Every structure is written in structure tokens, then in C-alpha cells.
ROFIRO-447534 format. One record per residue (C-alpha): x, y, z; residue number from 1. Coordinates in Angstrom, 2 decimals, padded with zeros to 5 digits. Layout:
<sites>
((X Y Z) NUM)
...
</sites>
This chain:
<sites>
((-052.23 065.50 095.93) 1)
((-051.02 064.78 092.08) 2)
((-047.51 066.47 092.59) 3)
((-047.07 064.44 095.86) 4)
((-047.96 060.54 094.35) 5)
((-045.24 061.83 091.66) 6)
((-042.72 063.01 094.49) 7)
((-043.81 059.57 095.79) 8)
((-043.16 057.52 092.48) 9)
((-039.89 059.14 091.78) 10)
((-038.44 058.16 095.75) 11)
((-040.18 054.41 094.83) 12)
((-038.10 054.62 091.84) 13)
((-034.72 055.27 093.41) 14)
((-035.26 052.82 095.86) 15)
((-036.14 050.01 093.41) 16)
((-032.77 050.86 091.78) 17)
((-030.94 051.09 094.76) 18)
((-032.43 047.59 096.39) 19)
((-032.02 046.11 092.86) 20)
((-028.46 047.12 092.35) 21)
((-026.85 045.24 095.24) 22)
((-027.14 041.43 096.34) 23)
((-029.35 040.48 098.76) 24)
((-030.31 037.67 101.19) 25)
((-028.30 034.80 101.81) 26)
((-025.30 033.47 099.81) 27)
((-025.94 030.09 098.55) 28)
((-023.33 027.33 097.65) 29)
((-024.12 026.36 094.06) 30)
((-020.94 024.64 093.56) 31)
((-017.31 024.84 095.40) 32)
((-016.09 027.80 096.08) 33)
((-019.39 029.67 094.32) 34)
((-022.67 031.11 095.93) 35)
((-025.36 032.83 094.50) 36)
((-027.54 035.33 096.39) 37)
((-031.40 035.76 096.32) 38)
((-031.35 037.98 093.84) 39)
((-028.94 036.04 091.58) 40)
((-025.65 038.04 092.36) 41)
((-022.83 035.52 092.77) 42)
((-019.36 035.27 093.90) 43)
((-016.83 033.18 092.31) 44)
((-013.57 032.41 094.22) 45)
((-012.44 029.71 091.80) 46)
((-009.61 031.72 090.10) 47)
((-007.75 031.59 093.13) 48)
((-008.26 028.13 093.39) 49)
((-004.56 026.80 093.76) 50)
((-005.68 022.62 092.62) 51)
((-003.14 020.29 094.55) 52)
((-001.09 023.18 096.52) 53)
((-002.23 026.07 098.99) 54)
((-003.15 029.17 097.86) 55)
((-001.91 030.64 100.61) 56)
((000.95 029.79 102.48) 57)
((002.52 030.25 105.91) 58)
((-000.51 033.02 107.05) 59)
((000.65 033.41 110.70) 60)
((-001.95 034.56 113.38) 61)
((001.24 034.83 116.40) 62)
((000.89 031.81 117.32) 63)
((000.32 029.06 114.39) 64)
((000.91 029.27 110.75) 65)
((-001.47 028.17 108.09) 66)
((-001.24 026.86 104.56) 67)
((-004.35 027.87 102.92) 68)
((-006.80 026.58 100.04) 69)
((-009.77 027.27 098.69) 70)
((-011.14 025.27 096.14) 71)
((-008.99 022.56 096.14) 72)
((-007.82 019.94 098.74) 73)
((-004.07 019.71 098.89) 74)
((-001.49 017.30 101.04) 75)
((001.25 018.88 102.79) 76)
((004.17 017.15 105.61) 77)
((001.33 015.45 107.97) 78)
((-002.29 017.06 106.53) 79)
((-003.82 014.83 104.15) 80)
((-006.44 015.88 101.75) 81)
((-007.12 019.40 103.62) 82)
((-008.04 023.06 102.68) 83)
((-006.60 024.64 105.54) 84)
((-003.34 022.99 107.71) 85)
((-002.06 024.60 111.00) 86)
((001.38 024.29 112.08) 87)
((002.90 025.37 115.39) 88)
((005.48 027.91 114.97) 89)
((008.03 025.30 116.64) 90)
((007.11 023.13 114.06) 91)
((005.97 020.85 116.95) 92)
((002.42 019.84 116.20) 93)
((000.28 020.26 112.99) 94)
((-003.77 019.54 112.78) 95)
((-006.58 019.28 109.69) 96)
((-008.44 022.58 110.36) 97)
((-010.58 022.02 107.53) 98)
((-011.59 020.11 104.12) 99)
((-014.84 020.42 101.70) 100)
((-016.92 018.50 103.52) 101)
((-018.71 021.14 105.30) 102)
((-018.19 024.01 103.15) 103)
((-020.85 026.67 102.95) 104)
((-021.51 030.39 102.70) 105)
((-022.93 032.62 105.24) 106)
((-024.06 036.36 105.35) 107)
((-023.84 037.91 108.64) 108)
((-025.04 041.53 108.66) 109)
((-022.86 043.40 106.00) 110)
((-020.16 040.94 105.93) 111)
((-019.58 037.70 103.67) 112)
((-017.97 034.35 104.84) 113)
((-016.88 031.50 103.50) 114)
((-016.62 028.52 105.81) 115)
((-015.13 025.00 105.98) 116)
((-015.32 022.29 108.65) 117)
((-013.97 018.71 108.94) 118)
((-010.99 019.42 110.54) 119)
((-009.19 017.98 113.34) 120)
((-011.56 017.77 116.76) 121)
((-014.13 019.58 115.10) 122)
((-011.56 022.53 114.02) 123)
((-013.07 025.12 111.54) 124)
((-012.19 027.82 109.13) 125)
((-014.26 031.16 108.89) 126)
((-013.09 033.00 106.11) 127)
((-014.36 036.92 105.74) 128)
((-014.15 038.06 102.22) 129)
((-013.52 041.72 101.74) 130)
((-014.04 043.03 098.54) 131)
((-010.80 044.86 097.15) 132)
((-011.04 045.46 093.29) 133)
((-007.33 046.01 092.64) 134)
((-005.98 043.16 095.05) 135)
((-005.60 039.79 093.13) 136)
((-005.34 037.88 096.96) 137)
((-004.40 038.90 100.04) 138)
((-005.13 036.36 103.47) 139)
((-004.59 037.12 106.84) 140)
((-005.02 035.25 109.98) 141)
((-006.64 035.47 113.93) 142)
((-006.63 032.28 115.10) 143)
((-009.52 030.48 116.91) 144)
((-009.73 033.76 119.72) 145)
((-013.88 034.52 119.16) 146)
((-015.21 031.17 118.88) 147)
((-012.32 028.00 120.01) 148)
((-011.39 025.80 117.26) 149)
((-013.08 028.01 114.88) 150)
((-010.34 030.19 112.99) 151)
((-010.68 033.15 112.04) 152)
((-009.41 034.67 108.35) 153)
((-009.93 037.39 106.29) 154)
((-009.35 037.02 102.22) 155)
((-009.37 040.30 100.58) 156)
((-009.48 040.06 096.73) 157)
((-011.35 041.21 093.54) 158)
((-012.57 038.03 093.50) 159)
((-014.76 038.46 095.98) 160)
((-016.85 040.92 095.10) 161)
((-020.02 040.11 094.24) 162)
((-021.07 040.14 090.81) 163)
((-024.46 041.50 088.99) 164)
((-026.01 038.88 086.70) 165)
((-024.83 039.28 082.89) 166)
((-021.39 040.91 084.67) 167)
((-018.18 039.53 083.68) 168)
((-016.13 038.03 086.01) 169)
((-012.28 039.90 086.49) 170)
((-009.63 039.32 084.05) 171)
((-012.06 037.10 082.40) 172)
((-011.87 036.60 078.75) 173)
((-015.24 035.27 078.59) 174)
((-017.67 037.28 076.44) 175)
((-021.40 037.40 077.96) 176)
((-024.42 039.44 077.13) 177)
((-025.77 042.04 079.32) 178)
((-028.16 041.49 081.45) 179)
((-030.42 044.41 083.17) 180)
((-031.96 044.48 086.26) 181)
((-035.48 045.34 086.94) 182)
((-034.45 048.71 088.81) 183)
((-032.21 049.62 085.82) 184)
((-034.30 048.78 083.38) 185)
((-036.90 051.27 084.58) 186)
((-034.19 053.99 085.35) 187)
((-033.03 054.27 081.51) 188)
((-036.61 054.31 080.65) 189)
((-036.96 057.29 083.15) 190)
((-033.90 059.27 082.06) 191)
((-035.01 058.54 078.59) 192)
((-038.14 060.30 078.84) 193)
((-036.98 063.14 080.89) 194)
((-034.63 064.36 078.38) 195)
((-037.00 063.83 075.77) 196)
((-039.40 065.56 077.55) 197)
((-036.92 068.50 078.56) 198)
((-035.18 068.67 074.72) 199)
((-038.71 069.26 073.41) 200)
((-040.38 071.39 075.87) 201)
((-037.43 073.39 075.76) 202)
((-037.63 073.74 072.21) 203)
((-041.51 074.81 072.56) 204)
((-041.06 077.50 075.59) 205)
((-038.38 078.98 073.40) 206)
((-039.86 079.44 070.18) 207)
((-043.18 078.43 069.95) 208)
((-044.53 080.53 073.28) 209)
((-041.10 082.92 073.37) 210)
((-040.07 082.46 076.91) 211)
((-037.30 083.75 078.67) 212)
((-034.95 082.80 081.18) 213)
((-036.05 079.97 083.92) 214)
((-039.55 079.98 081.81) 215)
((-037.72 077.96 079.02) 216)
((-037.82 074.86 081.40) 217)
((-041.25 073.11 080.98) 218)
((-043.32 073.24 084.15) 219)
((-040.82 075.14 086.34) 220)
((-042.87 075.56 089.04) 221)
((-042.96 071.76 089.63) 222)
((-039.12 071.30 089.15) 223)
((-038.39 074.01 091.45) 224)
((-040.15 072.24 094.12) 225)
((-039.50 068.56 093.31) 226)
((-036.78 068.37 096.19) 227)
((-039.56 069.69 098.29) 228)
((-042.14 066.79 097.08) 229)
((-039.66 063.99 097.46) 230)
((-039.76 064.59 100.79) 231)
((-043.26 064.62 101.52) 232)
((-043.36 061.86 099.17) 233)
((-041.07 060.09 101.65) 234)
((-043.36 061.22 104.92) 235)
((-046.03 060.02 102.88) 236)
((-044.57 056.79 102.38) 237)
((-043.62 056.29 105.79) 238)
((-046.87 057.17 107.18) 239)
((-048.64 054.79 105.03) 240)
((-046.53 051.97 105.97) 241)
((-046.18 052.84 109.67) 242)
((-049.14 053.91 110.70) 243)
((-047.92 057.22 111.52) 244)
((-049.05 060.89 111.63) 245)
((-052.45 061.02 111.22) 246)
((-053.72 063.64 108.88) 247)
((-054.72 064.13 105.12) 248)
((-052.15 064.71 102.38) 249)
</sites>
């Protein structure tokens, strides 16, 4: 039973680290082009700000071209104070798709979106954020095929990558203090203790008890059985949380 609980504890530590090492929950707008997740991860698109001009121009969906900004309003041709301007390919029509009056972030499954509204006839822009660490920024347009007058885009950029608390933004010269998550601290402590345990244990077994071969590993039987214990620990947690499997253990 004690070994089973050790296996469960080991599995739980890994689970805590995994959950804590990625953004969770919704990403709430904190200021223009910035949002914060429930566990303090952040997304900051402000390095892509082009101020009073569009950041991405002539983004085509095959039917219309779009000039797209993200964090500041711009004016171009007949589009005044916009973040996205739509123009027909023949140049006959132009529409305001969005401004900053209704900007927000949303998390839908594994995808994150930057949303902007306030356009002509209730037009909106919905920009899917794709994390690409070696990409400054590229925009693709897909029109409003999914939802009428909601224009879909994909922004692939290193600035779309969530930042853990204490992380330095890409290409930033700002120095920040490193802030480790609870899960990371727990794992550092566990692995430090394990290293000391193995080094001292091997020395004691080798020179104090004159062990040979795999017997120099302290409690070698336990470590050999650990994969099975982790599996049993997972089954134990599953039974306890889901109320299945009955039986002892």
C-alpha cells in the first residue's frame, strides 16, 4: 500500500507540473492587444502595433482585400479610424470591418482568438492566433464564410505565443526576475532530493555494504517496480475519483 501511494504521489507531481506549465482558462483583455489567463500566462501583441498605419496590407481572401491593424486605429482611403478595412478587388467598395470599441480575446478549445467589432453593418474581425516562435508575423484572410459579416483571419507570430509568469517577451531587452510556478518548484525540489538520494545511496551501498551490480542502487527493487507502481497509482486515482473498479488496494 505504501508503494502504491508513492506511485500515486509521483504521478500527481507530474500532473501538477504539466497543468501548471501551460495556460489555462480564458484569456481576459487587460489592455489593448494584451490578455491574461486564469493562471497568469499572458499574450501581448503590442510589438505588432503599427500605430497610425495598417500592419498587414492587401491581405486577400480571393474576393476582397484587407488592410489590418491590431492595436491602434488608422485611416486609409474611405476607411476612417479602423483596425480592419475591407476593399473589393475591383476597388469599387470599401467597408469598415472593425475598430477598437469591442475588442476581446476568447479561448475556444485549443484555439485563441483576438476579436474586434464596431464595423459597418455590424461587421467583425475574428483573428485566430497561432504560435510560431520563428515568425515575426504573417496574416491570412478567409472572408466571412463561417459566420456572415464575421471575417476570419489567422495571425501566425511569435507574439501569439503565451508567456509564462516571469518570461521575457521575444526580442525584448527588458530584464525581468524569474518567477517559477508551484509545480516547477515542487519538481525542482523532488529531483534535487532524488539526486542526493542516489549519489549518497550508491556510495553507501558500494563502499559501506560492498554491494555489486544493480544492488548498488538503493532500494533497487522499488525503482525497478516504479513504472508498474505509477500505472497502479493512476488506476488507484481513477477509481477514487470516478468511483469505479470497487475492490481494495
